[in-house]
VEXDREN-519322 format. One record per residue (C-alpha): residue in three letters; x, z, y; residue number from 1. Coordinates in nm, 4 decimals, decimal comma, padded with zeros to 6 digits. Each point is the difference from the previous one (the first is absolute). Last residue first. Layout:
% VEXDREN-519322
NODE  rest         X         Z         Y   nr
NODE   ALA         X         Z         Y  NUM
...
//
This chain:
% VEXDREN-519322
NODE  rest         X         Z         Y   nr
NODE   UNK  -00,7944   14,0495  -00,3080  296
NODE   UNK   00,0040   00,2500   00,2932  295
NODE   UNK  -00,0633   00,3407  -00,1578  294
NODE   UNK  -00,2713   00,2707   00,0444  293
NODE   UNK  -00,0198   00,3487  -00,1391  292
NODE   UNK  -00,3191   00,1861   00,0769  291
NODE   UNK  -00,0153   00,3717  -00,0066  290
NODE   UNK  -00,3601   00,1060   00,0834  289
NODE   UNK  -00,0703   00,3561   00,0940  288
NODE   UNK  -00,3455   00,1378  -00,0583  287
NODE   UNK  -00,1878   00,2218   00,2425  286
NODE   UNK  -00,3338  -00,1720  -00,0758  285
NODE   UNK  -00,1022  -00,0805   00,3563  284
NODE   UNK   00,3435  -00,0269   00,1894  283
NODE   UNK   00,1453  -00,2072  -00,2802  282
NODE   UNK   00,3750   00,0233   00,0605  281
NODE   UNK   00,2174  -00,3160  -00,0346  280
NODE   UNK   00,3672   00,0136  -00,1041  279
NODE   UNK   00,1451  -00,3559  -00,0101  278
NODE   UNK   00,3160  -00,0176  -00,2125  277
NODE   UNK   00,1938  -00,2978   00,1062  276
NODE   UNK   00,2017  -00,2879  -00,1313  275
NODE   UNK   00,3467  -00,1181  -00,0838  274
NODE   UNK   00,0922   00,3378  -00,1331  273
NODE   UNK  -00,2484   00,2515   00,1450  272
NODE   UNK  -00,0305   00,0287   00,3791  271
NODE   UNK  -00,2843   00,2474   00,0913  270
NODE   UNK  -00,2982  -00,1104   00,2074  269
NODE   UNK  -00,2198   00,2846   00,1032  268
NODE   UNK  -00,3826  -00,0232   00,0580  267
NODE   UNK  -00,2871   00,0756   00,2357  266
NODE   UNK  -00,3375   00,0005  -00,1615  265
NODE   UNK  -00,1935  -00,1688  -00,2817  264
NODE   UNK  -00,3399   00,1942  -00,0142  263
NODE   UNK  -00,2007  -00,0874  -00,3073  262
NODE   UNK   00,2756  -00,1876  -00,1685  261
NODE   UNK  -00,0344  -00,2264  -00,3087  260
NODE   UNK   00,1911  -00,2953   00,1238  259
NODE   UNK   00,3641  -00,1114  -00,0105  258
NODE   UNK   00,1836  -00,3065   00,1224  257
NODE   UNK  -00,2838  -00,1705   00,1908  256
NODE   UNK   00,1373  -00,3043   00,1624  255
NODE   UNK  -00,0668  -00,0743   00,3776  254
NODE   UNK  -00,0071  -00,3499   00,1336  253
NODE   UNK   00,2871  -00,2405   00,0342  252
NODE   UNK   00,2286  -00,0669   00,2875  251
NODE   UNK   00,3010   00,1741  -00,1592  250
NODE   UNK  -00,0778   00,3360  -00,1322  249
NODE   UNK  -00,2960   00,2480   00,0009  248
NODE   UNK  -00,0161   00,2429  -00,2973  247
NODE   UNK  -00,2792   00,2433  -00,0713  246
NODE   UNK  -00,0448   00,3520  -00,1349  245
NODE   UNK  -00,3484   00,0954  -00,0971  244
NODE   UNK  -00,3661   00,0700   00,0405  243
NODE   UNK  -00,0972  -00,3200   00,1794  242
NODE   UNK  -00,1916   00,1655   00,2677  241
NODE   UNK   00,2512   00,2903   00,0106  240
NODE   UNK   00,3002  -00,2317   00,0629  239
NODE   UNK   00,3619   00,0926  -00,0479  238
NODE   UNK   00,2695  -00,2035   00,1377  237
NODE   UNK   00,3248  -00,1841  -00,1136  236
NODE   UNK   00,1509  -00,2444   00,2369  235
NODE   UNK   00,2414  -00,2857  -00,0954  234
NODE   UNK   00,2780  -00,0764   00,2389  233
NODE   UNK   00,2692  -00,0327  -00,2619  232
NODE   UNK   00,1339   00,3471   00,0687  231
NODE   UNK  -00,3392   00,1683  -00,0781  230
NODE   UNK  -00,2456   00,1130   00,2703  229
NODE   UNK  -00,2145   00,3011  -00,0401  228
NODE   UNK  -00,3666   00,0744   00,0786  227
NODE   UNK  -00,2448   00,2841  -00,0580  226
NODE   UNK  -00,3830   00,0163   00,0794  225
NODE   UNK  -00,1850  -00,3265   00,0165  224
NODE   UNK  -00,3778  -00,0646  -00,0311  223
NODE   UNK   00,0288  -00,3664  -00,0627  222
NODE   UNK   00,2246  -00,2983   00,0712  221
NODE   UNK  -00,1964  -00,1687   00,2824  220
NODE   UNK   00,2994  -00,0896   00,2205  219
NODE   UNK   00,3632  -00,0912  -00,0378  218
NODE   UNK   00,2963   00,0162   00,2418  217
NODE   UNK  -00,1768   00,1060   00,3176  216
NODE   UNK   00,2091   00,0820   00,3039  215
NODE   UNK   00,0441   00,3075   00,2133  214
NODE   UNK   00,1543   00,0776   00,3357  213
NODE   UNK  -00,1325   00,3036   00,2138  212
NODE   UNK   00,3175   00,1937  -00,0383  211
NODE   UNK   00,2687  -00,1924  -00,2062  210
NODE   UNK   00,0479  -00,1575  -00,3330  209
NODE   UNK  -00,3382   00,0013  -00,1636  208
NODE   UNK  -00,0821  -00,1965  -00,3186  207
NODE   UNK  -00,3384  -00,0270  -00,1623  206
NODE   UNK  -00,1539  -00,0206  -00,3465  205
NODE   UNK  -00,3827  -00,0107  -00,0338  204
NODE   UNK  -00,3031   00,2167  -00,0694  203
NODE   UNK  -00,3472  -00,0775  -00,1097  202
NODE   UNK  -00,2989   00,1713   00,1870  201
NODE   UNK  -00,1463   00,3468  -00,0248  200
NODE   UNK   00,2107   00,1861   00,2623  199
NODE   UNK   00,0588  -00,3067   00,2070  198
NODE   UNK   00,2548  -00,2734   00,0026  197
NODE   UNK   00,1904   00,1993  -00,2631  196
NODE   UNK   00,3798   00,0564   00,0214  195
NODE   UNK   00,3121  -00,0493  -00,2014  194
NODE   UNK   00,3025   00,0238   00,2254  193
NODE   UNK   00,3507  -00,1259  -00,0075  192
NODE   UNK   00,2270   00,1851   00,2295  191
NODE   UNK   00,2340  -00,0203   00,3009  190
NODE   UNK   00,3693  -00,0947  -00,0079  189
NODE   UNK   00,2289  -00,2752  -00,1175  188
NODE   UNK  -00,1428  -00,0022  -00,3501  187
NODE   UNK  -00,3415   00,1646   00,0006  186
NODE   UNK  -00,0529   00,3485  -00,1263  185
NODE   UNK  -00,3094   00,0713  -00,2060  184
NODE   UNK  -00,3486   00,1443   00,1128  183
NODE   UNK  -00,3284   00,0575  -00,1873  182
NODE   UNK  -00,3255   00,0775   00,1984  181
NODE   UNK  -00,0975  -00,1721   00,3118  180
NODE   UNK  -00,3594  -00,0218   00,1440  179
NODE   UNK  -00,0092  -00,2637   00,2758  178
NODE   UNK  -00,3377  -00,1009   00,1502  177
NODE   UNK   00,1355  -00,0154   00,3551  176
NODE   UNK   00,3757   00,0111   00,0275  175
NODE   UNK   00,1840   00,3333  -00,0039  174
NODE   UNK   00,3696  -00,0460  -00,0516  173
NODE   UNK   00,3091   00,1972   00,1057  172
NODE   UNK  -00,1652   00,3167   00,1042  171
NODE   UNK   00,2403   00,2445   00,1318  170
NODE   UNK   00,2081   00,2994  -00,1036  169
NODE   UNK   00,3497   00,0899   00,1478  168
NODE   UNK   00,1793   00,2559  -00,2071  167
NODE   UNK   00,1143   00,3642   00,0612  166
NODE   UNK   00,2896   00,0833  -00,2171  165
NODE   UNK   00,0799   00,2089  -00,3188  164
NODE   UNK  -00,2201  -00,1471  -00,2556  163
NODE   UNK  -00,0880  -00,3091   00,2123  162
NODE   UNK   00,1807  -00,2482  -00,2384  161
NODE   UNK  -00,1942  -00,3223   00,0880  160
NODE   UNK   00,1385  -00,0008   00,3582  159
NODE   UNK  -00,2181  -00,1242   00,1396  158
NODE   UNK  -00,3566  -00,0009  -00,1353  157
NODE   UNK  -00,2153  -00,3179   00,0131  156
NODE   UNK  -00,3655   00,0456  -00,0818  155
NODE   UNK  -00,2065  -00,2681  -00,1769  154
NODE   UNK  -00,3659  -00,0239   00,1000  153
NODE   UNK  -00,3579  -00,0225  -00,0972  152
NODE   UNK  -00,1128   00,3585   00,0469  151
NODE   UNK  -00,1474  -00,0144  -00,3461  150
NODE   UNK   00,2992  -00,1532  -00,1875  149
NODE   UNK   00,2771   00,1838   00,1799  148
NODE   UNK   00,3339  -00,1460  -00,0810  147
NODE   UNK   00,3376   00,1722   00,0682  146
NODE   UNK   00,3189  -00,1822   00,0875  145
NODE   UNK   00,3302   00,1923   00,0350  144
NODE   UNK   00,2849  -00,1648   00,1668  143
NODE   UNK   00,3720   00,0551  -00,0953  142
NODE   UNK   00,0513  -00,3503  -00,1029  141
NODE   UNK  -00,3087  -00,0079  -00,2196  140
NODE   UNK  -00,2064   00,2955  -00,1308  139
NODE   UNK  -00,3433  -00,0333  -00,1500  138
NODE   UNK  -00,3044   00,2193  -00,0010  137
NODE   UNK  -00,3589  -00,0204  -00,1326  136
NODE   UNK  -00,3449   00,1421   00,0565  135
NODE   UNK  -00,0530   00,2019   00,3166  134
NODE   UNK  -00,3778   00,0099   00,0076  133
NODE   UNK  -00,1345   00,1333   00,3392  132
NODE   UNK   00,2892   00,0005   00,2402  131
NODE   UNK  -00,0969   00,0463   00,3756  130
NODE   UNK   00,3704   00,0734   00,0814  129
NODE   UNK   00,2175   00,0613  -00,3114  128
NODE   UNK   00,1051   00,3570  -00,0675  127
NODE   UNK   00,3497   00,0407  -00,1335  126
NODE   UNK   00,0461   00,2540  -00,2777  125
NODE   UNK   00,3520   00,1084  -00,0888  124
NODE   UNK   00,1443   00,1018  -00,3317  123
NODE   UNK   00,2806   00,1828  -00,1493  122
NODE   UNK   00,0106  -00,0643  -00,3793  121
NODE   UNK   00,3732   00,0922   00,0112  120
NODE   UNK   00,1237  -00,3053  -00,2148  119
NODE   UNK  -00,2815  -00,2492   00,0654  118
NODE   UNK  -00,0072   00,0698   00,3774  117
NODE   UNK  -00,3704  -00,0716   00,0950  116
NODE   UNK  -00,1625  -00,2108   00,2726  115
NODE   UNK  -00,3724   00,0181   00,0281  114
NODE   UNK  -00,2508  -00,2250   00,1655  113
NODE   UNK  -00,3208   00,1025   00,1624  112
NODE   UNK  -00,3735  -00,0458   00,0251  111
NODE   UNK  -00,0962  -00,0518  -00,3632  110
NODE   UNK   00,3342   00,0755  -00,1739  109
NODE   UNK   00,2681  -00,2750  -00,0110  108
NODE   UNK   00,3185   00,1021  -00,1705  107
NODE   UNK   00,3683  -00,0552   00,0760  106
NODE   UNK   00,2812   00,1083  -00,2321  105
NODE   UNK   00,3617   00,0418   00,1188  104
NODE   UNK   00,3281  -00,0088  -00,1985  103
NODE   UNK   00,1111  -00,3261   00,1389  102
NODE   UNK  -00,3421  -00,1817  -00,0711  101
NODE   UNK  -00,3230   00,0838  -00,1659  100
NODE   UNK  -00,3463  -00,1317   00,1115   99
NODE   UNK  -00,3530   00,1377  -00,0959   98
NODE   UNK  -00,3368  -00,1070   00,0714   97
NODE   UNK  -00,2978   00,2422  -00,0626   96
NODE   UNK   00,0096   00,3774   00,0447   95
NODE   UNK  -00,3418   00,1662  -00,0004   94
NODE   UNK   00,0472   00,3450   00,1457   93
NODE   UNK   00,3638   00,1055   00,0091   92
NODE   UNK   00,1067   00,3562   00,0946   91
NODE   UNK   00,3283   00,1429   00,1087   90
NODE   UNK   00,1137   00,3569  -00,0186   89
NODE   UNK   00,2145  -00,0386  -00,3135   88
NODE   UNK   00,0778  -00,3589  -00,0827   87
NODE   UNK  -00,2477  -00,2772  -00,0299   86
NODE   UNK   00,1004  -00,1514  -00,2327   85
NODE   UNK   00,1279   00,0209  -00,3527   84
NODE   UNK  -00,3327   00,1235  -00,1502   83
NODE   UNK   00,0199  -00,1852  -00,3340   82
NODE   UNK   00,3772   00,0472  -00,0390   81
NODE   UNK   00,1746  -00,2194  -00,2690   80
NODE   UNK  -00,3168  -00,1882  -00,0999   79
NODE   UNK   00,0790  -00,2828  -00,2383   78
NODE   UNK  -00,0738  -00,3502   00,1363   77
NODE   UNK   00,2882  -00,1672  -00,1843   76
NODE   UNK   00,2003  -00,0301   00,3197   75
NODE   UNK  -00,0088   00,3900   00,0389   74
NODE   UNK  -00,2729   00,1670   00,1947   73
NODE   UNK  -00,0273   00,2101   00,3105   72
NODE   UNK  -00,3527   00,0953   00,1152   71
NODE   UNK  -00,1363   00,0026   00,3514   70
NODE   UNK  -00,2911   00,2241   00,0932   69
NODE   UNK  -00,3528   00,0291   00,1362   68
NODE   UNK  -00,1863   00,3292   00,0119   67
NODE   UNK  -00,0107   00,0716   00,3732   66
NODE   UNK  -00,3711  -00,0487   00,0190   65
NODE   UNK  -00,0119  -00,2614   00,2782   64
NODE   UNK  -00,2437  -00,2389  -00,1652   63
NODE   UNK   00,0579  -00,3553   00,1214   62
NODE   UNK   00,0652  -00,1685  -00,3428   61
NODE   UNK  -00,2682   00,1961  -00,1961   60
NODE   UNK   00,0728  -00,0355  -00,3615   59
NODE   UNK   00,0414   00,3786  -00,0407   58
NODE   UNK   00,2151   00,0998  -00,2899   57
NODE   UNK   00,3476  -00,0443   00,1621   56
NODE   UNK   00,0448  -00,2614   00,2553   55
NODE   UNK   00,3297  -00,1122  -00,1599   54
NODE   UNK   00,3164  -00,1684   00,1303   53
NODE   UNK   00,2524  -00,1134  -00,2519   52
NODE   UNK   00,3811   00,0096   00,0218   51
NODE   UNK   00,2127  -00,1910  -00,2383   50
NODE   UNK   00,3746   00,0736  -00,1014   49
NODE   UNK   00,3161  -00,1776  -00,0422   48
NODE   UNK   00,1834   00,2312   00,2464   47
NODE   UNK   00,1458  -00,2702   00,2270   46
NODE   UNK  -00,2773  -00,2613  -00,0873   45
NODE   UNK  -00,2966   00,2312   00,1049   44
NODE   UNK  -00,3017  -00,1934  -00,0776   43
NODE   UNK  -00,3379   00,0847   00,1630   42
NODE   UNK  -00,3427   00,0279  -00,1658   41
NODE   UNK  -00,3370   00,0134   00,1894   40
NODE   UNK  -00,3519   00,1209  -00,0373   39
NODE   UNK  -00,0193   00,2382  -00,3071   38
NODE   UNK  -00,3420   00,1674  -00,0445   37
NODE   UNK  -00,0041   00,3161  -00,2061   36
NODE   UNK   00,1611  -00,0210  -00,3464   35
NODE   UNK   00,1878  -00,2597  -00,1989   34
NODE   UNK   00,0023  -00,1890  -00,3245   33
NODE   UNK   00,2769  -00,2529  -00,0431   32
NODE   UNK  -00,0655  -00,3775  -00,0411   31
NODE   UNK   00,2802  -00,2144  -00,1248   30
NODE   UNK   00,0626  -00,3723   00,0459   29
NODE   UNK   00,2521  -00,2519  -00,1157   28
NODE   UNK   00,1082  -00,3530   00,0661   27
NODE   UNK  -00,2280  -00,0808   00,2939   26
NODE   UNK   00,1000  -00,3337   00,1485   25
NODE   UNK   00,1528  -00,1156   00,3225   24
NODE   UNK  -00,0239  -00,3760   00,0274   23
NODE   UNK   00,3200  -00,1985   00,0541   22
NODE   UNK   00,2315  -00,0886   00,2903   21
NODE   UNK  -00,2473   00,1475   00,2497   20
NODE   UNK  -00,0862  -00,2189   00,2933   19
NODE   UNK   00,0937   00,1502   00,3406   18
NODE   UNK  -00,3045   00,1431   00,1426   17
NODE   UNK   00,0889   00,2561   00,2577   16
NODE   UNK   00,2899  -00,2147   00,1109   15
NODE   UNK   00,3683  -00,0337  -00,0399   14
NODE   UNK   00,0618   00,3106  -00,2192   13
NODE   UNK   00,3631   00,1010  -00,0270   12
NODE   UNK   00,0584   00,2613  -00,2602   11
NODE   UNK   00,1544   00,3312   00,1257   10
NODE   UNK  -00,3367   00,0798   00,1629    9
NODE   UNK  -00,1567   00,0563  -00,3377    8
NODE   UNK   00,2588   00,2384  -00,1494    7
NODE   UNK   00,0397   00,2107   00,3093    6
NODE   UNK  -00,3740   00,0139   00,0539    5
NODE   UNK  -00,0974   00,1172  -00,3489    4
NODE   UNK  -00,1156   00,3192   00,1788    3
NODE   UNK  -00,3647   00,0384  -00,1224    2
NODE   UNK  -00,3468   00,0182   00,1783    1
//
């Protein structure tokens, strides 16, 4: 997941579905070849860089083989350092969702979440109780949220930056039949969540502000993965069932912006002019899609 938080929260959003001023449209698209199985891309606004998690060659999301890694890329998708993380002495298995903020990078990895210092590469692994498939991460107001799709819960870690301190870890949400994936910070605290009703059923968009409190914003959207909210209240999300990147704005239904994916995963949103560059990895093919959108 990606640190565009400072940009997005600076814009007042009155509700989750404030009608967009105009439809977001794709104005340019580029597909870069890749390797391995990239699952998530995060944007580092301060250093103008991207970070991308990768399973490595084995497409086995729960295999603890120590062969996962995180790459550092420039904004054009060029690899600056393919094996940027983990640093010496640390091992990643199948890193998934990422988040970058204030010189830290967080990564979900099967039964744990990592916190890394981007300058020194120092890392710390935090085991999550009874975790099975830690999938995405997001930071909001000093709190770290971690989704676990198979265990059916969202963890709350306080403080988010646990690199040099002992945090408090608890389950924030665990309703029956709940299988969360993508997370994004909600204005005023808490997170937006895309989650499936069951492991095979269609997913929807939810909002959670406090422990045990969750509300549905939109249901029956698809097999959802990543999610991000734009300043006008529109949501971008990736959908494996629909094979693409989708837009949800106002009170209308979803609009497919780009198709052709086999495994559209967790993405980064990078400000570009009056629009955004949406960087979406394809977990199945290894490709990296650079999609430029504008509000016309």
